[in-house]
C-alpha positions in Angstrom: -2.2 23.5 16.7 -2.9 21.6 13.4 -5.6 19.6 13.1 -4.4 16.5 11.5 -6.1 13.0 11.4 -4.3 11.4 8.4 -5.3 7.8 9.6 -9.0 8.2 9.3 -11.3 8.2 6.4 -12.6 11.5 5.4 -15.5 12.7 3.3 -14.7 14.2 -0.1 -14.2 17.8 0.4 -12.9 20.7 -1.8 -11.4 22.6 1.0 -8.9 20.5 2.8 -8.4 21.7 6.6 -5.7 24.1 7.7 -3.7 23.9 10.5 -1.5 26.6 12.0 2.0 26.0 13.4 3.3 28.6 15.8 6.5 29.3 17.1 6.7 27.1 20.6 7.2 28.9 23.7 10.6 27.5 24.4 12.0 28.6 21.1 11.1 32.1 20.9 14.5 33.2 22.0 16.4 30.8 19.7 18.4 32.2 16.8 16.6 32.9 13.7 18.9 30.3 11.6 18.9 26.8 13.3 21.4 24.5 11.6 19.2 21.5 12.7 16.2 22.8 11.0 14.3 21.3 8.0 13.6 24.1 5.4 13.1 26.3 8.6 11.2 23.9 10.7 12.8 23.4 13.9 13.3 19.3 15.0 10.4 19.5 17.6 7.7 20.7 15.1 9.2 18.3 12.6 8.9 15.3 14.7 5.2 16.3 15.7 4.6 16.0 11.7 6.2 12.8 11.4 4.5 11.2 14.5 1.1 12.4 13.4 1.5 11.2 9.7 3.0 7.8 10.3 2.7 4.9 12.8 5.4 2.8 14.4 7.7 0.9 12.1 6.7 3.2 9.1 9.3 3.9 6.6 10.1 7.9 6.4 12.4 9.4 4.0 13.3 12.9 2.9 14.4 14.0 -0.7 17.5 15.4 0.5 18.5 13.0 3.3 18.3 15.5 5.8 19.9 14.2 9.1 17.4 15.9 11.3 14.5 13.7 9.4 16.5 10.5 10.1 17.1 11.2 13.9 13.5 12.2 14.2 12.3 9.1 12.5 14.5 6.8 14.5 13.6 8.5 18.0 10.0 8.1 17.0 10.6 4.3 16.3 10.1 4.7 12.4 12.5 3.4 9.8 14.4 6.2 8.0 15.0 5.6 4.3 17.9 6.9 2.1 16.8 8.2 -1.3 19.3 7.7 -4.3 19.0 8.6 -7.8 19.6 6.1 -10.7 19.2 8.0 -13.9 15.6 9.5 -13.9 14.5 7.0 -11.0 14.5 7.2 -7.4 15.2 4.5 -4.9 14.7 4.0 -1.3 16.7 2.0 1.0 16.6 1.5 4.9 19.6 -0.4 5.8 17.8 -3.7 6.4 18.7 -6.9 4.5 17.2 -7.4 1.0 15.1 -10.3 2.1 13.8 -8.4 5.2 12.7 -5.4 2.8 10.9 -7.9 0.4 9.0 -9.6 3.1 7.8 -6.2 4.8 5.3 -4.0 3.7 6.7 -2.0 0.8 6.6 1.6 -0.2 7.2 5.1 1.9 4.6 6.1 4.4 5.8 9.6 4.5 7.9 11.6 2.0 9.2 14.8 2.8 10.2 17.3 0.0 11.4 20.9 -0.1 10.4 23.0 -3.2 11.9 24.4 -5.6 14.4 21.4 -5.9 18.1 22.6 -5.7 18.5 22.1 -9.5 15.6 24.2 -10.4 15.0 27.9 -9.5 11.2 28.1 -10.4 8.1 25.9 -10.2 6.9 25.1 -13.6 3.6 23.2 -13.6 4.9 20.5 -16.1 8.4 19.8 -14.4 6.6 19.9 -10.8 4.0 17.4 -11.9 6.7 15.0 -13.3 8.6 15.4 -10.2 5.8 14.6 -8.1 4.7 11.7 -10.3 8.1 10.0 -9.4 7.7 10.8 -5.8 4.2 9.3 -6.0 5.5 6.0 -7.2 7.9 5.7 -3.9 4.7 5.8 -1.7 2.8 2.8 -0.5 -1.1 3.2 -1.0 -2.4 5.8 1.6 1.1 7.2 2.2 1.8 10.9 2.4 4.1 13.6 1.1 4.9 16.9 2.9 6.1 19.8 0.6 7.9 22.5 2.3 7.3 25.7 0.2 8.7 29.3 1.0 6.4 31.9 1.1 6.7 34.6 -1.8 4.7 37.5 -2.7 2.4 37.0 -5.6 3.6 39.0 -8.7 1.1 40.7 -11.2 -0.4 38.0 -13.7 0.9 35.0 -11.9 -0.9 32.3 -10.0 0.5 31.8 -6.4 3.3 29.1 -6.1 1.0 27.3 -3.7 -1.8 26.8 -6.3 0.8 26.0 -8.8 2.0 23.1 -6.5 -1.6 21.6 -5.7 -2.3 21.8 -9.5 1.0 19.6 -10.1 0.2 17.5 -7.4 -3.2 16.6 -8.6 -1.8 16.1 -12.2 0.4 13.5 -10.6 -2.4 11.6 -9.3 -2.0 12.9 -5.6 -5.0 14.1 -3.3 -4.8 17.5 -1.5 -4.9 16.6 2.1 -4.0 19.5 4.1 -2.4 23.1 4.4 -0.1 23.8 7.3 1.1 27.3 7.5 4.2 27.4 9.6 5.3 30.6 11.5 9.0 30.8 11.5 9.5 33.8 13.7 7.7 35.1 16.8 5.4 37.7 15.9 4.7 41.0 18.0 1.8 41.5 20.0 1.5 44.8 18.0 2.7 45.9 14.7 3.3 49.8 14.3 2.4 49.4 10.5 -1.1 48.4 11.5 -1.7 51.8 13.2 -2.6 54.7 10.7 -0.7 57.1 13.0 2.6 55.3 12.8 2.4 53.2 9.5 4.0 55.6 7.3 6.8 56.3 9.7 7.5 52.7 10.5 10.4 51.0 8.5 9.8 47.3 7.5 11.9 44.7 9.2 14.8 43.8 6.6 17.6 41.4 6.5 20.3 42.2 3.9 17.7 44.5 2.2 15.1 41.8 1.9 11.9 41.3 3.9 12.2 38.5 6.8 10.9 35.2 6.0 8.1 34.9 8.8 6.3 31.9 7.5 6.5 28.8 5.1 3.8 26.8 3.8 3.7 23.0 4.4 1.4 21.1 1.9 0.4 17.5 2.5 -0.7 15.2 -0.3 -1.9 11.4 0.1 -1.3 8.8 -2.5 -4.0 7.3 -4.6 -3.9 4.2 -6.5 -1.3 4.0 -9.5 -1.7 2.0 -12.3 0.1 -1.5 -12.4 2.0 -0.6 -15.3 3.4 2.5 -13.6 4.1 0.5 -10.4 6.2 -2.2 -12.1 8.0 0.3 -14.5 
């Protein structure tokens, strides 16, 4: 169970807490592909994340306007935002009259994002930092961004994708808050490949010739104060 306490002040640390999301018992016989899943995270665990990173009435938005995110937000008595693109800028609306939005506390409390983005097949540090800077501007002070990052093996001479995203977020003025590895498949009690007597003769589990995705990383970042010039731009 992840140990997440986003609403309490924490001393500065170079090692953000790590929480492990296991497959819920009642979903261990579920199909591998869930059409309601958000980047592989089932609705129940997604709702847990939203509940623990927000309060009643907070504004929650997903960059892809995923229907499961909006359903979970409304179920938890949060406001569900819709993100639209205007040139290079992002705008969030939540269906209320303009006057009501102006009178309420402005800014997104929780922004969810999947990486890499549909229009990019890689995670370049510069491009990712620019994207995160735009996302940062959507947040209210103290708001959070949750980034879903599919796990991938490290290639020779490259830094990990997780490290690249953390560096990009820091360049964008975000503070690294927490790492949540999310297990996507029930793990066997015993793996024959760990036994020296059977490892050589055991074939890896493959799907269409590729290793099954057993987990993904969710990285949590929190907003810091932006320059007023950036906020008003």
